[in-house]
C-alpha positions, 0 to 999 in steps of 0.5 A: 544152561548156556550150552543148551541155549547155544545148542538150540541156536545151532539147530535153528541156524542149520534148519534156516540154512537148509531152507535158504539153500533150497530157495536160493537155487531157484533164484540163481537160475532166474538172475543174471550172474553179474547181477544189477549194479549202479551205472554211475559210481560218482554218486556213491558217498563214502562215510567214514567210520568212528574216529580212533580214540586218543592215545593214553597218556603215559611215559611217552613223549606224545600226549593225548589230544584235548577233548572237544567240548560237548556240542548240543545234539544236532539234527541229522538229516537222512541221506537219500540212497538211490537204489538204481533198481537195487535195494538199500542195506540194513545199515544206511551207511553201507549204501546200496546192495546188489540184486544178490544182496537184495535176495539175501536180505529178503531171505534173511528177513523171511528166515527171521520172521520164521525163526523169531517165534522159535527164538522167543519160545526159546527165550521163554523156555530159558527164563523158565529153566532159569527160574527152575534152576534158581529154585533147584539151586535154592532147594539144594542150598536148603538141603545142604544146610539140612544135611549139615545140621543133621550131620552135626546132630549125628555127631552129637548123638555119636558122642552121647552113644560113645559116652553111654557105651563107655559107662555100660562097659565100665558097669559090665566090668564091675558086675563081672568082677563082682560076680567072678570074685566078690560073690564067691568070696562072700559066699564062702564067708557066709558058708563058714558063718552058716557052718558055725551057726549049725555047730552052735545049734547042734551044741544048743540042741544037745544042751537042751536035750541034756537039760530036758533029761535032768528036768524030768525029775523035780529040781533040788536046791544044792545050797539050801538055806536053813529056816534058822535066822537071827541078828548075827551068826552068834544069835543063830548058833544060840538058836540051834544053828550049829552047822557051818553054812549059809544063813539069813541074818538081819543086824538092823531091823530097819533093813532087809535080811541078807545071806552070809556064811556062818562058821559055827565050828572055829573058835566055838562058832558064831563067826561071819566069814567075809569073802574077797571076791576076785571079780572086783565087784565088791569093795572091801575098803570100808569102815567097821560099821559096814563090816559090823552090819554086813555087806555083799552077797556070798550066794551070788559070787561068780565062780563059787559054785560050791557052798560046802567049801568054807576053806576057800572063804578066808581073808589073807592080808599082809601086815606092816612087816610084809608077812602073811596074816589070817584074820577071822571075824 
């Protein structure tokens, strides 16, 4: 801004110098080369310049003069400067000017009148430019603050985007491992399970087919229970049940009848055979009353599918001498 102002002043000074040179040429032709000078030199007065300041007190041996006490402002009378055909200087202390100086003064005053509006206009322009510059400077400061704020927001957004990117990369790696490794392994396992299920279905279909083939004729009971029943096996043999097989006995009239195997051939028959079942579902550590009344169900023994094999239904115990003994009841 200062450079522009100095440039404008230089342009105005150059224009003023050209105008002054043109007018000065015409004046020099009319004036005496020696110019007007006052005849009497004794009347000229000399005015001394301002007094020099006292020396600063320091390390030298000279010290400053004491200051003069302030005196009230005196009214100064204006000194009359005779021009003797000339003109006075702008500063009255400078005395009288020669005619050439007078012409120069008039020219400068004229140039000043011409230049003053331009200078005023330049001042106004400078003020306007200053205001505009201040406005622009304030706007630049605001924009700088806004840019700084947006840079901070952008950096924060960059951090958030980086975190989301890392999370997505981790999830992508997990999904890729699952698709490439876990899913094929699970598919193989499920394929094996499916094959086993298919084999079981085929076996079940074959079993169902065989069962359907067997059920085409009426089913027959493999272990039929005769109609003869009684209180015990001895009562049954007396009623005509002479075949060793399953019978229903009812020792107690208040209890329900149950199935037993009656041995009707050994020792003249009438024996109730008690079976030691290997699955441990029936406890044989009982009192004689339980043996007398009967307990358990021979027909439901697990693993005994043949009712015609009474030889497997023997009780073998050890006596006190650890020798085997057979007990029949």
